[in-house]
N, C-alpha and C positions, 0 to 999 in steps of 0.2 A: 460900369460894373455888371459883365455878366450875370444874369438874373440863375438860381438854383431852380435845378428839375423838380418840379415840384412835387409831393414823396403822394403816392398814387396807393397805398396801404396793400401793394405787394413783393413779400417779400422772393428770393431764390428760393430753387427745392433744396437748395446744399444750407444756406440753412434754415434751414425751416426743420431741414432735421436733427442739426446743430441745438437750435433753442431742443427742440423734443427730446434731444439725449440728456440734455443739463437738468431736462425738469424732473424725468422719469429715472437716471439713473447716474445720480453726483457720483457712485463710486467707478464706474467706465472711465469717469475725467479726469475720478483722481488716480486711475491707474495711470490712464495716457500721460499725465506730467509726470511719474514715477511718484509718487503720495497714496499708491494704494497700504491700507495697512495690511500685518502678515496675520494667516487665519492661527484663532487658537488655540494653546495645547491641549491636545488629548487626552480630558480629565480621568482615563481611567488606566490597568487597573483601580476600582475606591473598594473592594476588598477580596480577600483571599480565591486562587484560583483552580476551579473546579478542576483534575483531566480522569475524566471514564476511562476502564480500561473493562472489557467485556469477558477479561478471562479472570480465573485468580493468580490469587498474591505468588510468586513465584514463578509464576512462567511466564514464554519469553517476550511476548506483549507487555504484565508487569515491570519485568528489569526495566525493560526501552524507558518506561513512562517515568519509572523512578532517576532513571539516570538523568534525566531532562527537570524530574522538577526542583534540585537543587540551584544554577546556571538561569533556571528562567524563574525564581523566586526571585534573586541576587538585581537580574536582570529587572522587571517588572516592583517590587517593593514590596510583593507583596506576600504572601505562603499562598505554596500551593502542592495541593491534596490530590494525592491519588485515590480515588474512589473506585474498588473494584462494585461492577455487578456481571455476576457472571450467569452464564445460560445461554442457549441455544446457537451456541460457536459463535459466540460476539455481538449476537443481534442484540440480544436484548441490552446490553448497553449503549451498542451504536441506535438504538432508539430510544434510548436516557437522553444519549447527547440531543438526536434529532428535533426533541422535542422543548429542551430547556429552554428558557424564555430568560436569565437573566442576565449577560453577554458576559457570563466567568467558567463557564462553562466550556471544555472541550472535552476532545475522544483520543485514545490511542488505536486507530482502528488495524485491521489486518485486511487481505486482499479483496478477501472473501466477503463481507461486510459491505466496502465497498463497492463493488463492481456484480457480480451473481446472484446476490442475496435475493432480490426479486424473483428472478429469472430461476433459479431452485423451485424458490416456494410464495405466491403467488399474494400468500395469508402474510406475511412477513409484511411489518404494521410504520417501513419508514422508504420510502424510496429514496436508493442510497446518489440518486442525481438531484433529482427536485429538494431533499431535504438536508442529506447532506453541505458541504460547502472546504471544498480541500485548499490544506490548506501547505501540507510539504508533505513530498513522498523524502521519507528520514533512508530505508533500510533495504538492500534485497538482499536474499540469497535465493541459489539454487536449490536444489534437492536434485541427492545420489539416486540414484536406483543399486539397491545394494543386493544381495543373495547368500546364501551360506556357503561356508567356504566346502564343504564334504560334500558337495550333491551330487545325486545320482543324475549320471548321461550327463554331467560338467567333466571335464577334463582340471585337475584340480591348476593347472600352468595352463591351460586355455584365452586363451585373449577375449575382450568386450564381441565381438563379431560372430564368435563360437557357442559367448553364452547365449545372443539371441537363434546360432543356429538351433540349439537344445531349446532353448522358451519355442520357438517355430516346431519339433517336434513333439516339443510337451503336449499340447492343445491346451483344450479345458480342464486337462490333466492336471495342470502346472494352480496354481493358486496368488493371489498376491496380497496384501493386504495395507489399508487405511486407519486414520484416524473417525473417518465417519464418510457415509455417503452425503456428497457433493462437497466435498472438503478438498482443495485443491490438489492433494496424492490422489484422491480416485478418482477428479476430474483429467487431472494429468497423468494419468498412468491407461484413461480409454484412449488418452491420445497418440501415448506412446504406441500404445496396440494398433491405432488405427494407420499410423505409421512405421510401423517393424513390420505389420502382418502375423501379427502371435495375440493369444486369446485365454487368458489367465482367469480364471473367477475371483470373484473383489469376492475379498471378505472382512469385513470393518469390528474396529475392536476400538474400546476407546480412548485412546490415545496413543501419541508413536512408541511410548518405550512398550506396551504390549506389544507392538506388533516384532516392535524388536526380539521382543523374547520367542514370540509364536517363532519367526526366522530360526532361531537356535535350537530350537524347539522338535524344528523340523516341520513346523504343519502349514508353512509359507515357503514360495523356489522367490520369491525378491516384492520387492519396495521401496518407493521413494521415502529418503529417509531427509530429514533435518541433518545441513556436514555434521553439525558438531557433534547428535548420536552417535549417525552413522560411522568417524572417523575415529571414535570412544573404541567401538565394536573390530573397527577395522585393525586397529592399531594395537588394539584383542590380541589377536588372531583369531576371532570369533566372528566373522563375517567379512567380506567381499564385496568394494568397490568396485561397478562395471562401467560406471560415468555420471559425470555431475548434468542437468539437465541444460544449463546458459548453453547459448548460440556457441563458446568457445570455453577453454578453461579457464575456471575464476580462482583472485585470488584465496579464499575461503580454503578450495583444496585443491592447491595448483598439481599437485601429483595424481589429482586423479582424469582419465583423458575425458573429452566429450562428448556428448553421443553421437555428434560428428564424426568422431573418429572412426566408431564402430559403424558406420554407413547409416546411421540414420539422419537423414539430410531437415533442411527446416523444421527442427525445432530445439525451440528455444520457452523455456517455463523457470518462472521463480516466482518463490513468495514475497510478500515487503508491510514494511508496516509503515504507519503515516499517522498522520495527526488533522483532525478534522471538527468543522466550527460547527454548529446549528448554521440551516442557510440564512434564519434569522438577523446574526449576529451583525450589525452596523457593518460595513465596507472599510470605513477605518480603523478598525478595530481586528477586523480581519488582517488586512494588511500588516498593519503590525506585529498579530501575534505569526505570522507567515515569515516576515524579516528576521526576526528574531529565533526561531525555531533551527532555521535555516544557517543563521550564523550561528548556534548553538552547533547544530550537527556534524557543523563542518571547521571545530574548534579541534583541537588536536587531541588535548583529554579525552572528550567525548567520542568521537571513531576510533581511537584505541578499545574506548571500552566496549563501544558498538561493536565493533573486532570480535570482541573477546564470548562477547553472546552468540558471535555466528553470522553477523552483519553488514556485507559491503556496505557505506557508507552512501547518500546520495547527497541530500538534503535542498531538493530542488525548489523551486517556486508552487506557485499556489497552481502555474500554466502547464506544469511542468510534469505535477500529479495528475493534474486531468486529463491532459497525453497518457497518459499511462490506464486512467484509468477504463479510456474510453478505445485501448486498443485489447485489455485484458479481459475489459466486457463482453468484447466481440471472437475473440480468441477462442475464450472461456463459454459465454455462451453454445456458440458453432458448435461443440462438444456435448453439450449440453443436450441439443434438443438435436442433434446427428444421434448418442446415444441414446435417446428419450428420459437424460438423468431427474428425479423429482424426489428431495430433502424427506426424510423420513420422519 
């Protein structure tokens, strides 16, 4: 009978590796055998969720947050509370979101709070990129370049191109209004000035309603207004819509031509709102909230409500919002640098 080879005490490299894996990671071998244990369900939320809004009750961001509160509460099985922390153009609310550490706080932001806040004012106590985690871009809206109906030097039945000819002739004798230094209306009009070779003087007001009233009173020759406010005045025959600031015509104002149709090329400016979380919130919770918010935004009921509020619904992924933040920071930041704009 042939003798068996003597055991030398050595094993193959492959056998050594398998022995090491079995000792160090039983889970890995169980997974390979199809017996891995499913991850435990996410035990969250454990208390009410808070949505911080940096603007007063009844404002556009506040209305959007409250539109989401009920369906989000149903999806989470917890109350959802809207908390208005007003001031500094929404930056007080954004800072409160950035500093929240309870894993049950998010914020409804406007684009300025998530893009150019730090560029306008280095003293802003939070960093939009480092301290806020994008969840979902909710809605976008162009602004409408609006002017008085009976404006000296502008033919009542003239085209948008005629308006810009008159604006160029008016030079710095013309003025435009905005809700304040550093707002999208301000930075956007400065961009429009550069692209269209006009030179109206900036006059800041407390808000868009005051801007519209100043145009009605003849103190201003032009302004970028939100569609809902602009169209109400246009339908009443008090103001004239020159063009929307989106790259093409907007469903929110389908009868208003784009500025591209008026000969202003390469001009695309929108306001938007979005949900963000503190960057310290655990990633699985961020992912859960992002998926829910996107789904709610694209539901028929919420889409309809947002449209009535003046928003074209997006409901993006976190990556989609992050891309939008980067693009708008580059665009608006370039105007800030070019024009030397600083928050007051």
